[in-house]
N, C-alpha and C positions, 0 to 999 in steps of 0.2 A: 458325353464322352467316355473311352473307357481309359484309365490312367492307373488304377487299381488291380487289374482282374490277370495279369502276371502274363508271361509268356512261355511256352514250352520250350525243351532246348531241344526238339525237332518240326518236322514239318506237319500240321494238322490243319483240321476242317474247323469252320466257322459260322456261326448262322448269324448276321449280322442286319442293320436298320439301314437301306438303301434311301437315297437322295430321296424321291419321292415317298418312302414312309413305309414302303414294302418289305418282307424282307428275304433277301440275299444270302446263298451260298459261299464262302471265301475258304480260300487255297492258302496257308498261312507258309512260306517259304524258307522262314527263320527269318525273315526281316519285314516284308513285306504280305498283303493279304491280295492273292488275285481275286479278283471279282469273276467267279466263275456260271454267273448267272446270262454273263455276255458272251458264252463260250456259244450257246446253242446247245449242247450235249440236252440230249434226252435227264440222265443221270445228274444231273445237273441244276433240278429246280426245285428241289427239294432234298431233307434229309432223307425220306422216304423214297425217292426215288433211287437217290446215293446206295442206300442200301437195298434197293430191290434190284441193282445192278448185278449183287453177288458177284462181285468180284474185287480183289483188295485194295485200296483207297487210293496205292502209292502207285497200280497199274492206271485206272481211269484218270490221274492228274499226270502221268507220265509226259508226256509231247502236249503241255498247256500250248496256245498262239500266243505269241510275244504283246500281241496287240490286246490282252486284257487290260482292264483297267486295274492300276493297283491300287493300293491305299496303308499309311500305316495306319497298323493295328490299334496306333493309342489314339486315332481321328474317329475309331469308330463306334458306335452305341453296338456294343456285341450281343444278343438275344440267346434265350436258353437254346441250345442246338436240339431241339423238338417239335415234330409237328402233329402228325397222326401214332407217335408211337406211345404204348400204357410203359409206364416205370411199375414194376415191380422190385421187390426186396426181401434178401434172405436173413433172417434173424440168427442170432446166437452159432454165431463161426468163427468166434475168435473165444477165446476162454476167458478172458476178462469181460467179455460181454454174457456169457454163463454167469457169471459173479455175479456182474450188474443185475440182472435180471433177477434171480436169486433174492438178492438182496431188496430189489423193490418190492415185489409179492408180496404181499400177505399174506395168502392160501396156496399158493400150489410152487413152492418154490425147489421144488425136486422135479416139476415137470420140464424147466430149462434144462438141468440136468441129465434128462433123459434127450431132449432134444438133442444135445449137444453131442451124443453118441451115438445116436441112432443111425438105423441105414439112410433113410427122409429126415432131408433138410428142413428147416422152415424155412417156408416161401410164401409172399401173402404181397396184395396189389397195393400197391402206394400210392401211385397218379399219375392226374395224364397232365396235357400240353397245358391247359388252364389252371390247373394247381400249382404247376411249377415254375419258379422262378428264376430267370436266369442270371449272368454276371454283374453284380452291382443294383441287381431287384430286392424286394421285400419279400423278408420270410415272415412265417406267422406264427406265436403261439395263442393256444385255446384261452378264449377268457373264465373257461369254467376249467383252468389247468392250476396248479398250484407249484410247480414245477418239472417244466419244460426243459429241454436239452438238445443241443445240434448234437448230428450225430457224423461224421466225415467218412466219408465211404469211398473206396474205388468202384466205378461204373463199369460195369461192360456194356458194350453196344453191338447189339444183335440185329444179323439181317434177316431178313424172313424164314431163312433155312436156321437158321438161330447159329448162325457160324458167330465168329466173335471178330467184328471188322474194325472195333474199337475200343478205345480205354478213354473214360473220362472223371471229372469229379463229381461226388455226388456228396448232399447234405440231409438225410435223413432224420429233419427234424420231431423230436414225439415228446408226449406230455407222461411223463413216466410214471406218475401218479393215478393217473388213470389208468395206465397196462396192470401196474401193479396192484390193483384194487381187484380185478376180478380178470382173468387172461381173456375172456368171450369179450373186451373193452376194448381188447385190440386195435379194430379198424377205428375206434373212436380217437386212438391214441397218437393212431398214425396216419389218418388218410382227413385230411382236410384242408381247406384255399391255403397256401403259403407254406405247406408244412413239407415242401420238397423243392430243392434247390442244385441244379446243374452246371455243367459248362466251364469254363467258356469253351475248351476246344474239346477234340477229338480225335485225339492223336492215335494215326493207322496202329493195327494190333502187330503188323509187321516190324515196327519202329521199337516197338519198346521190349527190349531184350530182355527182361526178367523178370515180368509181372507180379511176381511173386517175389522179389526181392525191393519192395519200391516204399521211400520213408511218407509215411504220412503224418503232418502237422496242423493243427486245430488251435487258435487263438480267437479269446471272445474278448473286444476292445468295450469298455464300458466311459463315456465321459473323456474322447481320450487315451484314458491308462490301461492296457492289458489286467485283465483280471485271473485269466485262465490260460494257459498254453499245456500241451503237452504231443507227444511224438511217439508214433510208434512203427511197425513196419509190418507189409503184405505177409513177411516170413510168416510171419506168427496165426495166419489161415488156416484153420483146420479143416476144411473145405478145398476141394480143387474146382478150378472154375468150370469145366466140362460136366462135375458130376451137378452142380446146380444148376447150370441151363437145361440139361436132361431131363432133370424134375419138373422145372417150369416148362418145359415143351409137353409134358405129357397129359394128354388132351387136350391142349392149347396153340390156335395157332397165333401167329401173329404177321400178316401181310405186309405191315408197315413196318415191320422190325419190332426193336422192343430194348430198352434198357434195363438193366437188373443192378440192384445194388448190392454190395456180396457183403457188406455187413461191418461193424465198428469195435473198436478194444479202446476207444479213447473215450472215456468217460470221465466227466464234469463231476466233482463232489456234491453231496447229497446237499448240502447245504446254497449250493448255486444252481440257482433258474435266470432263465432271460425274460429279458426286459425290454421294452421300447426303445428303441435307437442305439440298443446293440448292436456292435458290428461281427460278424463270425468272418471266420480269414480261413481256410480251407487250403494247404496247398500240397501235392502230391511229386514226387521225385518224380521229373521229366514230360510232366501233363501242364504243368503251370499251376496257377494261383485262382481259388473261386472264393471269392467277396460277395456278401450279404446283412444286409441290415433290416433287425427284427421292425416291423412295423408298430406302431405308435396305438392302435387302437383296432380292435377284430377285424 
């Protein structure tokens, strides 16, 4: 049952567990979730089908049958809103991120300064559906990392044509000590089981008035007590979304669409590392709240 994942301030898409255990797609109207799988529409069969329709989500959902089953979102088990998509991420897109990457790096601090100001952004593969946790799911830290942190990020939800169809919340869990030891260790620091979380809601891009002015808040709770919290705004983003998407699409195709994490500037202090049972909560204005717990073992 979902009780802690929050709801967006506008209509949104979700992926949830149906009564028979299968995944279903839902349309949240601000109060209730309409079961789109019962509509029979081809685009409502999956997130991939929804994105492949290449139409604004609000257009697709404009005239839903009144007979569709409706659910209280608090009574649903919400799933990660991903099926066949890849998750990619952009790095060093905020000045604070550049500073943090320079501080953690033992040998190549100037490299991050150059990436921050370069024409070509840093873009890397992050996860597939199997490695991605949904709302209230378990995220993980590597057992060979001494310093792992959450990285709260605004995520772009892209159609196969790389149109920004929606926005959601992402957590780019990272082993900062491994990355700082050598930049070539980036894949090991970033790509492993449970190192990514997405959701709970896909808010149509046409319903987000200004995605460059969204407040992002992250909190870590340990043993029921908040041990760190900070906030920022996407107004501090150094790169534009179209720029990041353009470089993602160079020599790359995404038949099922893709997710692109746009970077973070919320960085916990050097003395803090995630531990088993820690709860990480990320809220983004108008998009809702994503909550995950750190698994106790690798």
